[in-house]
MISEBA-526895 format. One line per field, with one value per residue: residue number from 1; residue in one letter; x, y, z of N, C-alpha, C in turn. Coordinates in steps of 0.1 Angstrom, whole numbers, plus 5000, padded with zeros to 4 digits. Each point is the difference from the previous one (the first is absolute). Layout:
# residues N
seti <- [NUM|...]
vogu <- [a|...]
n_u <- [X|...]
n_v <- [Y|...]
n_w <- [Z|...]
ca_u <- [X|...]
ca_v <- [Y|...]
ca_w <- [Z|...]
c_u <- [X|...]
c_v <- [Y|...]
c_w <- [Z|...]
# end
This chain:
# residues 314
seti <- [1|2|3|4|5|6|7|8|9|10|11|12|13|14|15|16|17|18|19|20|21|22|23|24|25|26|27|28|29|30|31|32|33|34|35|36|37|38|39|40|41|42|43|44|45|46|47|48|49|50|51|52|53|54|55|56|57|58|59|60|61|62|63|64|65|66|67|68|69|70|71|72|73|74|75|76|77|78|79|80|81|82|83|84|85|86|87|88|89|90|91|92|93|94|95|96|97|98|99|100|101|102|103|104|105|106|107|108|109|110|111|112|113|114|115|116|117|118|119|120|121|122|123|124|125|126|127|128|129|130|131|132|133|134|135|136|137|138|139|140|141|142|143|144|145|146|147|148|149|150|151|152|153|154|155|156|157|158|159|160|161|162|163|164|165|166|167|168|169|170|171|172|173|174|175|176|177|178|179|180|181|182|183|184|185|186|187|188|189|190|191|192|193|194|195|196|197|198|199|200|201|202|203|204|205|206|207|208|209|210|211|212|213|214|215|216|217|218|219|220|221|222|223|224|225|226|227|228|229|230|231|232|233|234|235|236|237|238|239|240|241|242|243|244|245|246|247|248|249|250|251|252|253|254|255|256|257|258|259|260|261|262|263|264|265|266|267|268|269|270|271|272|273|274|275|276|277|278|279|280|281|282|283|284|285|286|287|288|289|290|291|292|293|294|295|296|297|298|299|300|301|302|303|304|305|306|307|308|309|310|311|312|313|314]
vogu <- [m|k|t|e|t|e|w|a|e|l|c|g|l|l|p|s|w|l|e|a|s|r|q|q|a|a|y|g|k|p|a|s|y|i|p|e|l|a|h|a|p|a|d|a|l|g|v|t|i|m|a|p|d|g|q|k|i|s|a|g|e|c|g|h|a|f|t|l|q|s|i|s|k|v|f|t|l|l|l|a|l|m|d|q|g|e|e|g|v|f|r|k|v|g|m|e|p|t|g|d|d|f|n|s|m|l|k|l|e|l|v|e|p|g|i|p|f|n|p|l|i|n|a|g|a|i|v|i|s|s|l|i|r|g|k|t|p|e|e|k|t|e|r|i|l|t|f|f|r|t|i|a|g|d|a|s|l|t|y|n|q|a|v|y|a|s|e|s|a|t|a|h|r|n|r|s|l|a|y|f|l|k|d|n|r|v|l|e|e|d|v|e|e|v|l|d|v|y|f|k|h|c|s|i|e|v|n|c|h|h|i|a|r|m|a|l|v|l|a|l|n|g|k|e|p|d|t|g|r|e|l|i|p|r|r|y|v|q|i|a|k|s|f|m|i|t|c|g|m|y|n|a|s|g|e|f|a|i|r|v|g|l|p|a|k|s|g|v|a|g|g|i|l|a|l|v|p|g|k|y|g|i|g|v|v|g|p|a|l|n|d|k|g|n|s|v|a|g|v|h|l|l|q|t|m|s|e|a|c|d|w|s|i|f]
n_u <- [6238|5010|4993|4995|4991|5001|5005|4992|4994|4998|4996|4992|4997|4997|5003|4994|4991|5005|4998|4986|4997|5007|4997|4990|5000|5002|4986|5005|5009|5007|5000|5008|4997|4991|5012|4992|4995|5011|5002|4986|4993|5006|4997|5000|4989|4993|4987|4995|4987|4995|4988|4987|4995|5015|4989|5011|5005|5009|5015|5010|5011|4991|5006|5004|5012|4993|5006|4994|5015|4993|4997|5011|5002|4991|5009|5010|4999|4992|5008|5007|4987|5001|5018|4997|4985|4990|4996|5005|4992|4990|5005|5004|4988|4996|4993|5010|4997|5012|4997|5008|5014|5002|5006|4993|5010|4995|4987|5009|5008|4988|4992|4992|5003|5000|4989|5007|4996|5008|4997|4997|5010|5005|5001|4987|5007|5011|4992|4992|5012|5004|4990|5006|4990|5015|5007|4997|5010|5007|4996|5007|5011|5003|5001|5008|5011|4994|5000|5014|5005|4991|5000|5009|4997|5010|5002|5004|4991|5016|5013|5010|5009|5004|4990|5002|5007|4997|4989|5002|5005|4988|4991|5008|4992|4995|5015|5003|4990|5000|5013|4995|4996|5009|5007|4990|5008|4996|5011|4994|5005|5009|5002|5010|4996|4997|5010|5006|4993|4997|5011|4997|4986|5009|5007|4990|5003|4994|4989|4999|5003|5014|5002|4994|5005|5010|4996|4995|5002|5007|4999|5004|5009|5007|4992|5004|5007|5008|5007|5004|5007|4995|5009|4994|5003|4987|4999|5008|4989|4991|5003|5002|4989|4998|5010|4996|4990|5000|5008|4988|5001|5008|5011|4997|5001|4999|5015|5003|4998|5004|5009|5002|5001|5009|4995|5012|5013|5009|5010|5007|4992|4998|4998|4988|5001|4992|4986|4990|4994|5002|5007|5009|5009|5011|5009|5005|5008|5005|5010|4996|5005|4993|5000|4986|5006|4998|4994|5014|5005|5003|5001|5008|5008|5002|5006|5005|5002|5005|5003|5002|5003|5000|5019|5007|5001|5001]
n_v <- [1828|5002|4988|5001|4990|5007|5011|4992|4987|5013|5009|4990|4999|5015|4998|4992|5010|5006|4994|4996|5015|5004|4987|5006|5010|4989|4995|5010|5013|5008|5013|4997|4997|5009|5002|5012|4998|4992|5008|4999|5004|4989|4999|5015|4999|5003|5005|5010|5001|5010|5004|5006|4994|4997|4988|4994|4988|4996|4994|4991|4997|5005|5005|4989|5009|5001|4998|5004|5005|4992|4998|5006|4989|4994|5009|4993|4988|5002|5006|4989|4990|5004|4998|4986|4995|4991|5010|5014|4995|4994|5008|4999|4995|4986|4992|4992|4990|4997|4999|5007|4999|5006|4996|4990|4997|4988|5007|5015|4991|4992|5009|4999|5014|4993|5002|5000|4988|5006|5006|4986|4997|4995|4993|4994|4994|4998|4993|4994|4993|4997|4990|4999|5009|5012|5015|4990|4987|5006|5008|4989|4997|5013|5000|4988|5002|5009|4995|4990|5005|5004|4992|4997|5013|5003|5009|4992|4994|4992|4997|4984|5011|4994|5003|5012|5004|4989|5006|5013|4998|4984|5013|4991|4993|5007|5005|4988|4999|5009|4992|4985|5007|5011|4990|4989|5014|4988|5000|5012|5000|5006|4993|5000|5010|4990|4995|5014|5006|4998|5003|5016|4998|4988|5010|5003|5003|4990|4995|4987|5006|5009|4987|4994|5010|5000|4986|5003|5006|4985|4996|5016|4999|5001|4996|5013|4993|5008|5005|4990|5005|5004|4987|4986|5002|4998|5010|5009|4996|5004|5007|5008|4995|4999|5007|5007|4999|5010|5012|4997|4987|5005|4987|5002|5011|4991|4994|5013|5008|4986|4997|5010|5007|5008|5015|4998|5003|4994|4998|4999|5010|4997|5007|5000|5010|4997|4995|5004|5005|5013|4992|4995|5008|4991|5005|4993|4995|4991|5007|4991|5004|4997|4990|5000|5003|4988|5007|4993|5008|5011|4993|4989|5008|5004|4988|4996|5018|5002|4986|5000|5010|4990|5003|4986|5010|4986]
n_w <- [3681|5009|4999|5012|4994|4986|5006|5006|4989|4995|5011|4997|4987|4996|5015|4999|4991|5009|5012|4992|4991|5014|5002|4991|5011|5005|4992|5005|4991|5004|4991|4993|4987|5010|5000|4997|4991|4998|5006|4991|5013|5001|5012|4993|5008|4992|5006|4990|5004|4989|5009|4993|5014|4993|5001|5009|5001|5010|4995|5008|4994|5003|5010|4994|4997|4987|4988|4993|4994|4996|5014|4999|4994|5012|5009|4993|4998|5012|5001|4988|5006|5013|4996|4994|5009|4994|4994|5010|5015|4996|4994|5014|5010|5002|4994|4992|5004|5007|5013|5000|5002|5008|4997|4990|4989|5000|5007|5006|5001|5005|5006|4988|5006|5009|5005|5014|5001|5010|5008|4999|4987|5002|4990|5003|5015|4996|4990|5007|5009|4988|5004|5011|5003|4996|5002|5013|5001|5004|4984|4991|5006|5000|4991|4994|5003|4991|4984|5005|5009|4994|4990|5008|4999|4995|5004|5007|4990|4998|4990|4998|5004|5015|4994|4998|5003|5009|5000|4998|5009|5002|4996|4995|5002|5006|5001|4998|5005|5013|4998|5002|5010|5009|4995|5004|5007|5003|5004|5011|5011|5008|5001|5004|4995|4991|4999|4999|4991|4989|5001|5003|4994|4994|5007|4998|5015|5003|5006|5006|5009|4996|5000|5009|5003|4989|5003|5014|4998|4995|5013|5008|4990|5011|5014|5009|5008|5004|4991|4995|4996|4981|5001|4997|4983|4999|4989|5003|5012|4992|4997|5015|5005|4987|5001|5010|4997|4984|5008|5011|4996|4997|4999|5005|4994|4992|5006|5007|4990|4992|5006|4997|4988|5002|4994|4994|5007|4993|5010|5003|5011|4994|4990|5004|4986|5006|4995|5008|4992|5003|5006|4997|5008|4991|5011|4993|5008|4990|5007|5007|4984|4993|4989|5004|5008|5004|5010|4999|5007|4990|4989|5005|5007|4988|4996|5012|5002|4985|5004|5011|4995|4989|4999|4996|4989|5004]
ca_u <- [5007|5002|4992|5006|5007|5009|5006|5001|5009|5016|5009|5007|5005|5017|5010|4999|5003|5012|5012|5005|5002|5011|5007|5003|5012|5012|5007|5002|5008|4997|5002|5014|5002|5005|5005|4993|4990|5004|4999|4990|4996|4995|4992|4996|4985|4994|4990|4988|4989|4988|4986|4995|5002|5010|5004|5007|5003|5014|5004|5012|5011|4991|5010|5011|4998|5006|4999|4987|5004|4990|4988|5000|4997|4987|4994|5006|4988|4986|5005|5003|4985|4997|5004|5001|4990|5001|5010|5014|5006|5001|5008|5013|4999|4991|4988|5003|5012|5009|5006|5014|4999|4994|5019|5000|4997|5000|4991|5003|5005|4994|4988|5000|5009|5014|4996|4996|4984|4992|5005|5004|5011|5015|5001|4990|4997|5011|4991|4989|5005|4998|4986|4997|5007|5005|5012|5018|4997|4993|4985|4987|5002|4993|4983|4995|4998|4985|4987|4998|4997|4989|4996|5007|4994|5015|5005|5014|5008|5008|5003|5012|5013|5007|4991|4997|5016|5002|4998|5009|5013|4998|4989|5004|4992|4993|5009|5002|4986|5003|5003|4988|4987|5005|5004|4986|4991|4991|5004|5002|5006|5010|5005|5003|4991|4984|5003|4997|4984|4999|5007|4994|4987|5006|5005|4992|4996|4986|4993|4989|4982|5001|4997|4986|4996|5003|4992|4990|4996|4999|4985|4987|4999|5011|4993|5007|4989|4995|4987|4992|5006|5010|5013|5002|4986|4995|5003|5012|5000|4991|5015|5010|4992|5000|5012|5003|4997|5006|5015|5007|5007|5007|4994|4989|4987|4988|4992|4994|4982|4994|5004|4995|4989|5002|5011|5013|5013|5008|5013|5013|5007|4987|4985|4991|4987|4989|4989|4984|4989|4987|5002|5010|5013|5009|5015|5009|5013|5009|5014|5004|4991|5000|5005|4998|5004|4986|5001|4995|4993|4989|4991|4993|4987|4986|4993|4988|4992|4993|4994|4996|4990|4996|5001|5001|4992|4998]
ca_v <- [5003|4989|4995|4999|4986|4997|5010|4997|4991|5005|5002|4987|4988|5001|4997|4989|4999|5011|4989|4993|5004|5001|4993|5002|5006|4991|4996|5011|5008|5012|5001|5005|5015|5012|4995|5006|4992|4989|4999|4993|4984|4989|4992|5008|5001|5010|4999|5009|5000|5012|5001|5011|5007|5005|4991|4986|4988|4993|4988|4996|5013|5012|5012|4996|5010|4995|5008|4993|4993|5001|5007|5017|4997|5003|5009|5012|5003|5009|5013|5011|5004|5013|5008|5001|4992|4991|5000|5003|4987|4990|5004|4999|4987|4997|4997|4985|4993|4999|4981|5003|5006|5014|5009|4995|5008|4992|4997|5009|4997|4993|5005|5018|5012|4997|5008|4993|4993|5008|5014|4993|4997|5011|5008|5010|5011|5011|5015|5009|5013|5011|5008|5006|5017|5009|5002|4995|4990|5006|5004|4989|4988|5005|4997|4988|5005|5009|4989|4986|5006|5004|4986|4996|5007|5001|5014|5002|4990|5003|4989|4998|5003|4987|4992|5008|4998|4988|4997|5007|4993|4992|4997|5000|4997|5010|5009|4993|5004|5016|5005|4994|5007|5012|4996|5003|5012|5003|5007|5009|5006|4996|4984|5001|5007|4994|4988|5004|4996|4983|4993|5004|4997|4987|5003|5008|4992|5000|4989|4993|5010|5009|4993|4999|5017|5002|4990|5007|5011|4996|4994|5012|5007|5011|5009|4998|4993|5012|5010|4996|5009|4996|5006|4997|4996|4984|4995|4995|4992|4986|4996|4996|4993|4995|4997|4986|4986|4994|5001|5007|4990|4999|4993|4992|5008|4990|4991|5006|4994|4987|4996|5013|5006|5014|5009|5002|5007|4994|5004|4992|5000|4993|5005|4993|5005|4997|5008|4994|5007|5004|4997|5001|4999|4993|4999|4989|4996|4987|5002|4986|4995|4988|5002|5013|5012|5005|4995|4985|4997|5012|4994|4989|5008|5009|4990|4995|5006|4996|4988|5001|5015|5000|5013|5001|5010|4990]
ca_w <- [5010|5008|5008|5011|5002|4994|5004|5013|4994|4992|5008|5010|4995|4996|5007|4995|4984|5000|5002|4993|4989|5001|4995|4991|4997|5000|4986|4993|5010|5001|4991|5001|4987|5008|5008|5015|5003|5004|5013|5007|5008|4983|5005|5003|4994|5006|4989|5008|4993|5004|4996|4999|5013|5005|5008|4991|5003|4998|5003|4999|4997|4992|4997|4992|4988|4986|4990|4988|4991|4989|5006|4995|4987|4998|5001|4989|4990|5002|5000|4986|4993|5006|4993|4983|4994|4994|4984|5001|5000|4988|4988|5001|5002|4992|5010|4998|5014|4993|5002|5001|5013|5002|4993|4988|4988|4990|4991|4991|4984|4991|4997|4994|4997|5012|5014|5011|5002|5012|5011|5014|4998|5004|4990|5001|5012|4996|4991|5011|5006|4989|4998|5014|4994|5006|4994|5005|5010|5012|4999|4999|5013|5009|4993|5006|5014|5006|4994|5008|5013|4997|5001|5014|5011|5008|4995|5005|4986|4990|4992|5010|4994|4994|4991|4987|4997|4999|4989|4994|4996|4992|4991|4985|4993|4999|4993|4988|4998|4996|4987|4990|4995|4992|4985|4992|5001|5015|5015|4988|5013|5005|5005|5013|5009|4998|5010|5016|5008|5002|5013|5012|5003|5004|5011|5011|5008|5008|5010|4996|5004|4986|4984|5002|4999|4987|4990|5003|4991|4989|5000|5001|4986|5002|5005|5014|5010|5013|4991|4984|4996|4987|4997|4981|4988|5004|4990|5003|5005|4993|4990|5005|5001|4989|4996|5011|4998|4992|4999|5013|5010|4991|4989|5009|5001|4996|5013|5010|5000|5002|5016|5009|4992|5007|5001|5009|4993|5012|4997|4998|5010|5008|5003|4995|5005|4996|5007|4999|4994|5009|5012|5004|4992|5009|4999|5003|4999|5002|4992|4993|4990|4994|4989|4987|5010|5007|5014|5000|5014|4998|4989|5009|5011|4991|4995|5011|5003|4991|4997|5010|5000|4989|4998|4983|4993|4984]
c_u <- [4999|4989|5008|5002|5014|5010|5004|5012|5014|5006|5001|5008|5019|5009|5006|5004|5013|5012|5003|5003|5018|5010|5007|5015|5012|5002|5002|5011|4997|5008|5016|5006|5002|5003|4997|4990|5001|4999|4990|4998|4992|4985|4988|4982|4994|4986|4992|4988|4996|4992|4999|4997|5009|5007|5011|5005|5016|5002|5014|5009|4991|5008|5014|5000|5008|4998|4988|5004|4991|4988|4997|4993|4985|4996|5009|4990|4993|5006|5001|4989|4994|5005|5000|4991|5004|5007|5014|5009|5000|5005|5013|5003|4993|4988|4999|5008|5009|5004|5015|5005|5001|5013|5000|5003|4997|4988|5002|5008|4996|4985|5000|4987|5012|4994|4994|4988|4990|5007|5006|5008|5014|5000|4987|5000|5011|4995|4991|5008|5006|4990|4994|5003|5006|5012|5013|4995|4996|4986|4993|4999|4989|4982|4998|4999|4989|4992|4998|4999|4985|4993|5003|4994|5010|5009|5017|5006|5005|5010|5010|5007|5008|4997|4995|5020|5002|4992|5003|5014|5005|4991|5006|4990|4988|5002|4998|4984|4998|5007|4997|4988|5005|5004|4987|4994|4984|5004|5008|5007|5014|5001|5004|4989|4988|5003|5003|4986|4999|5006|4996|4990|4998|5003|4992|4999|4986|5001|4985|4988|5001|4993|4987|4991|4995|4992|4987|4998|4997|4986|4987|4999|5007|4994|5011|4987|4994|4988|4992|5006|5008|5013|5007|4985|4998|5006|5017|5006|4997|5015|5011|4997|5004|5013|5006|4994|5008|5015|5008|5007|5015|4992|4993|4985|4986|4998|4999|4987|4992|4998|4994|4989|5001|5009|5010|5009|5012|5014|5013|5006|4987|4987|4989|4986|4983|4989|4988|4994|4992|5002|5015|5016|5007|5013|5007|5016|5010|5010|5007|4992|5002|5010|4994|5000|4985|4999|4991|4985|4988|4991|4991|4988|4992|4991|4991|4990|4985|4992|4990|4988|4993|4998|4998|4992|4998|4987]
c_v <- [4987|4998|4996|4985|4995|5009|4991|4988|5000|5002|4990|4992|5006|5000|4984|4992|5006|4991|4987|4997|5003|4988|4995|5009|4992|5001|5014|5007|5013|5004|5006|5007|5007|4999|5001|4991|4986|5001|5004|4987|4993|4996|5010|5000|5014|5006|5012|4999|5012|5000|5015|5010|5005|4986|4993|4993|5000|4992|5001|5017|5010|5009|4999|5012|4996|5007|5000|4996|4995|5003|5015|5003|5004|5017|5011|4997|5008|5009|5001|4998|5013|5012|5003|4995|4987|4997|4998|4988|4989|4999|4996|4984|4990|4993|4983|4996|4990|4982|5004|5004|5015|5007|4995|5014|4994|5005|5014|4997|4991|5004|5017|5002|4999|5011|4989|4992|5007|5005|4991|4994|5010|5013|5009|5009|5013|5008|5003|5011|5012|5014|5010|5015|5000|5001|4996|4990|5003|5005|4986|4996|5010|5000|4987|4999|5005|4990|4995|5007|5005|4983|4993|5006|5001|5012|4995|4987|5005|4992|4999|4999|4988|4984|5006|4999|4985|4996|5006|4995|4990|4996|4998|4992|5012|5010|4993|5001|5012|5007|4995|5009|5009|4996|5000|5009|5000|5008|5015|5009|4992|4987|5003|5009|4996|4991|5004|5001|4982|4994|5005|4996|4987|4998|5007|4989|4996|4992|4997|5010|5009|4992|4998|5010|4999|4994|5003|5012|4999|4987|5007|5000|5014|5011|4998|4993|5009|5009|4999|5011|4992|5002|4998|4998|4987|4987|4993|4993|4985|4996|4992|4985|4989|4995|4992|4987|4988|4995|5006|4992|4993|4991|4987|5005|4991|4990|5009|5005|4992|5000|5013|5007|5012|5007|5001|5005|4992|5012|4997|5002|4988|5005|5000|5011|4992|5007|4990|5010|5005|4999|4998|5002|4996|4999|4986|5002|4994|4998|4985|4997|4988|5006|5010|5012|5006|4995|4983|4998|5011|4994|4991|5009|5007|4988|4995|5008|4999|4994|5003|5009|5000|5013|5004|5008|4993|4992]
c_w <- [5010|5013|5017|5002|4994|5008|5014|4999|4997|5017|5010|4994|4990|5005|4996|4989|4993|5005|4994|4987|5003|4998|4985|4991|4997|4985|4993|5004|4996|4985|5000|4992|5001|5014|5020|5003|5007|5016|5008|5007|4993|5011|5007|4991|5009|4989|5011|4990|5005|4994|4993|5008|5010|5012|4993|5007|4998|5004|4997|4997|4990|5001|4996|4993|4989|4992|4991|4990|4985|5002|4997|4984|4993|5004|4992|4989|5002|4999|4991|4992|4999|4995|4987|4993|4996|4986|5003|5006|4988|4992|5003|5007|4997|5015|5008|5010|4986|5000|5004|5014|5003|4998|4987|4990|4990|4990|4993|4991|4987|4997|4998|5006|5008|5009|5009|5001|5009|5010|5010|5000|5000|4985|4996|5010|4994|4991|5006|5005|4993|4997|5011|4996|5011|4990|5001|5007|5014|5008|5001|5010|5011|4998|5006|5019|5007|5002|5010|5012|4998|5004|5009|5011|5011|4993|5003|4991|4997|4997|5012|4993|4994|4994|4990|4997|4996|4981|4990|4991|4995|4989|4988|4992|5000|4990|4987|4993|4993|4988|4986|4995|4995|4986|4993|5001|5011|5007|4989|5009|5000|5006|5014|5009|4998|5013|5016|5004|5003|5015|5007|5000|5006|5014|5011|5010|5003|5010|4992|5004|4984|4990|5005|4997|4989|4996|5004|4988|4986|5002|4996|4984|4998|5008|5011|5009|5011|4992|4990|4993|4991|5004|4988|4998|5005|4986|4999|5009|4998|4990|5007|5007|4991|4998|5016|5002|4989|4998|5015|5008|4987|4985|5014|4999|4998|5011|5006|4996|5004|5016|5010|4994|5005|4992|5005|4996|5010|4997|5002|5014|5008|5007|4991|5001|4993|5003|4995|4994|5005|5015|5006|4995|5011|4996|5005|4999|5006|4991|4991|4986|4992|4987|4989|5009|5009|5015|5004|5017|5001|4990|5011|5008|4993|4996|5010|5004|4988|5000|5015|5000|4987|4992|4984|4994|4983|5002]
# end
């Protein structure tokens, strides 16, 4: 649980920490391989920290709307685990980091049995999308939206149509991955239907408040902050947090674990979801990315906070 001394320090210092980190945005740029993402303001930086008692601190452009992108993979994994159980999920995806780019096909070709190394790379997340229960893509997407709305505490959450269309129109690498998985019999459903579900959950639009609350649910081992009701089984949250530590920041996950030491997941729209177990959910957005696909200013801000408050779990 939070201490009043630490909370007061965060309230006092967060704005200055954020402005110092904002300068780092000059060393990155917004993603452009999904054309719609290139329009994001490169120098934006926002953060929300949420505590179990409902209190929150925000600074910067915390209301800036952005799409979840790869952050959504943590929660589709959780929903797939709730739908299929561990055996059903892990016969289709592995549990190991790759050290490769998030959209790489290399290990699928070189390593038997040809399943994706983990659920947080694109190939793995596409397979996970196929494991969500539903008779149609529309039913799967609606179940995902319902689940995400519950975790985020906002019944109006939906996907950004423009980003979805942009992502779908330019997703040549993801289509290659999906058809390769189909050829390997890892993906059993219609490729385009699975990809439609995947593109839509990546395109769900949020702000820092939403992802701070989503992170807080994980920090509380799957319990709803307001009521204590179990939203996600504790075991599945443990699995998700393990993947966040080992794979959550693409192939910079090891460096992030050393420098920041918190379970986290980034997305190429500039969002980072992070958590301090048992204490806080954190949502950060900074659209300017480094060469690994992580928010330059966002990572700097999380490192600043973690070092100052001694948050590292290691």
